N, C-alpha and C positions, 0 to 999 in steps of 0.2 A: 589530574587528567587534562591534557591539552585538547582544544576544540577547533575543528575545521568546519566551515560552512561551505557547502557546494550550491551555487546558484547558476541557473541557466537563464539568459535573457534574450528577448527578441522583441523589439519595438515596445519597450516597457517604460518609456520616458514619463508617463503619467503618474505611475505609482512607485517606481523603483526607489526613489529617495525615502518615501515613507517606510518602505520595507527595510532598507539598509540602516536607517536611523534606529528603527526598533531593534535590530540585531546588535548595533553598536551600544545600545542602552541596556544591555542585559546586566543583571546583578552579578552573575558569574560571566566575566568577559570572554569573548571568543578570541582565539589566538590567530586565526587567519580566515579570510573570506576569499574563496576562489570563485571567480565569475567567468563563465564561458559565454561569450556573446555570439549568437548565431546569425551574424551579418545583419544587424539592425539597420533600418534605413531612416530612423528618426534620430533623436538626440541622446539615445541611451548610451552610446559609446562615449560621448563627450561627458555625460554625467559620471560614468564610471571612471574616466580619467581624472576628473576633479576629486573624487573620493580617494583614488590612488595617490594623488599629490598630497592630500590632507592626511592620509593614514598609510604612509608607504610601508610600514612594518606589517600591516594587517592585510591590505588588499593585494591580490594577485589576479590581474585581469588578462583575459585571452580573447582574441577575436579569431573565430574560425576562418580557415581558408576557403571552405565551402560549407554550404548549409548541411547541418547534421540532423536537425529536428530533435525533438525532446529526448527520446530514449538514448540515442548515441551521444547527445550533448551532455546529458547527466553522467553517462558512462565516462566520458572524457573528464568531466569535473571531478568525479570521484577519484579517478586515477591521479589527478594532480594534487589532491589533498595530501598533507604530510603528517597530520596528527592523529591521535588515538581514536577520537570520536568524531564522526562526520554527521553533521546535521544537513538534511536536504531542505532546500528553500525555493519556493516560487518567487517570482519577481514582484508580485503585487499584493502580498498579504501583510499581516502585522503580527509581530511577536510580543506577547506580554513579557514584562521584565524578568519574571521568575522562570521563564521557560528553560533556559540552559541549566539553571540551578537545580530544578526538579529532575531533569533528565540525568544530569551527572550524578546526582544523589542516588538515583535508581541503579545506574551502572555500577557505582561503588558498592551499594548494598548487595547487588546480585551479579558477581563477576562472571557467572556462567552465561548470562543473557547476551545475545548477539545484537538485539535491537529493541527499540521501544517506539510506539506511536502514541498519539494523545488524542483527546477530544478537542473540539474547537467550536467557535461561533462562526456563523455566516455573516458577511458584511456586503453591502452593495457598492455601487460605483462611487458613492459619496462618502464611503467609509462609515456608514451607519449600520448598526447591528440589525439583522433581519429577524426580528422577534416572532414573526408569524410562521416560522419554519422550525421543525426539528430535523436533525441530520441522521444519517446512517450511523454516525458515531454514537449518537444518543441511544439508538436502538441496540447497538452492540454493547454499550455500557449496561443497559437494562438486562440484556441477555446474560452478560457475565455475572451480574448480581444473583441471578437465579440458577446459573450453571457455572459455578466457579471452577469446575474440573473440565471445562470445555476443551476439546482438542482444536486448536486454531487452524491446523492443517485441514481438518474436515470442514470447518466453517468456511474457509477461503475457497476450497475447491468445490464445495456443494452449494454455497449460498452467496459467494462473492467476496471481493477483497474488502476487509474491514479497516485496512490502514491506507493512508494517503501520504505520498512523499512529502507534502508540505508539513505534515505533522510528525515526521519520522527522524530518528537518529540511529545510527548503526556503528558498530565497531569497525574501524577502518580495515583491519586485517581480514575480517570476514567479508566485507563488501568487495574488496579488491580480489579476493580469492574466487569469487563466483562470477566474475566477468569473463567474457562478454555476456550481455543479456541476449537471450534467444530472440530472433526476429520472427515473431508470430503475430497473426492478425489480432488487433485489439488487445495487445499485451504490452505492459509497461514496466519500467525499471522498478517502481515501488512494489508492484505485484511480485516481481521476481525476487527481490530482497526478502519480502515477507514470506513467500513460498518456501524458500530455502531455509529461512530461520525457523519456520514452524515444523519442519520435519523432525528436528530434535526437541521441539517445544520450547524454543528460546526467543520468541518474539512476544514482548509484553505490551500491555495496553495501560496507559495512564489516563485516569478518568477526568482529571482537571482539564478545563478548557484553556489551552495555552496559546492559541493563535486566533486571529480573525482571518477566515478564509474568504477571499474575495470572489463574489459571483458577478459576472458581467451579463449584460442584457443579451449578449450573443451566446451565452452558455445555456445548456439545458439544466435547469435547477433540479429537475426530478432525478438526475443521476446521483445526487448526493443528499438531497433534502426533500422533505414532504411537508405540506401545509399542516399546521397543528390542528389536529382533530382527534379526539380521544378514541373514537371508533376506528379511524384509519390507522392510528398508531398501533392499536391492538391487533388489527389485521396484519400489519407489517411485522409486528413482533411475533405473532403466531407463525408466520411464514418462516421465521428464522429459527424456531424451535425444532430440534430434531434429536434423535437417539434417546427417546424417552420410552417408558414402559407402555405408553398409550399410543405408540406409533400405529398408524393405519396403513393399509396396503398402498394407497396413493402416495403417501409421504416417503415411504421406503423406496418405492419405484422411482420417485422423482430424484432421490439422492443417487440411486444407481445410474440413472440417465445422465446426471451431472458429472458423475465420476467417469463414465465412459466417454463423454464429450471431452473431458480434460485429457484423458489418456490419448485419444485420437488426435487432439490438438498438438500434443507433444511428441508425436511419432518421429517427426523429422529431427527433433532435438536428441532423442534417445540414440540415434545412429552414431553419435560421437563417442559413446561408451566411456565417459569419464567416471570417476568415483561418485561425484555429485549426481550425475545423471542416473547412475545405477541406484543410488539411494532414493532419488525421486521416484523412479519407476517401481522400486520395491515398496515404498510407502503407498503409492497409488493402489497397487494390487492388494496389499494387506487390508486397506480400508474398504476397497471394493468387495473383497471376499466377506468381510464382516457383514455388510449390508445384504449381500446375496444369500448368505447363510441365514440371516435374520428373516428375510422374506420367505425362504423355504420352510423355516421352522414355524413361523406364525401363520403362513398362508400356503400350505403345501400344494393344494389343488390349483389355486389361482396362479401361483408362481410357476407351476408346471405348464399350465395353459399359456400364460403370457410369454414364457421363455420360448416355447415352440412357435407361437404366433410371430414373435419378434424375429425369430430366425427365418421364418418363411417370408416375412415382409422386409427383411434386412434392416430392422430398426433396433436401436440400442445395441449394436454389435461392435465388439472390439476389433479394430483394424490391426493388421500385422505389420511389423517393420518391413 
């Protein structure tokens, strides 16, 4: 299997060399590194040109004619990749030497899988591991241990995206077939790749921590990580548990609300009527029906009351195309 790496850069001079060196030092070598620079104003482009001179067979560097921003820039980088497996990469992380080896092994063992993502460590601006935090990947790993038959589509649409582009690799033919990424509020390319791969259940999770994911002072750490506290971890973990025989009214209702929000968010996308869009819409409604039927079965009177109250108040209502 030949490997492409898709990287998007913007004013990344401080950390880009550390990231590129870690990619070049993989046990299973990458075959090309495609970098799309989004009009950096620092020395990022000069650094990239030096790597291109040193490794002309590997580096393909492109400077955008206009600013594309993250989603469209990654879309461009993916399109420019030429090999079977595409690894997505941020500009400021660090890859452990065994990363590509483990991913490629997974793809070879499971040829039906469309993509994988992995666990990782957090590191600070000085490249030190942030041991005081656990991550959402840690929560998801624990969740999978207790729920090995979990439907990742449900997890993503009801609880949030468990995969991050910086930890992800996908089959090139799959990734290119689902472009462009819909332009939706607070929606990103990695979430789109994960969403489409989970419809047939073909996005896997690798529990090994294969990258250091950099957190800057300007970032909101809480979006991906939580301070280590056993009680808090338990609370977060309990939040992620669903579809159990002990489901209560509140948890099922919460899932239904999340699914309806997802449907309404994608209304504009459904209007394109492609095969993938129809598959996505069908999957949404199948999973929504399961939860609505479960609510009616377990709580017939309360579900009848809340359904009519929501309709009266126009809450949790499915919008129409």
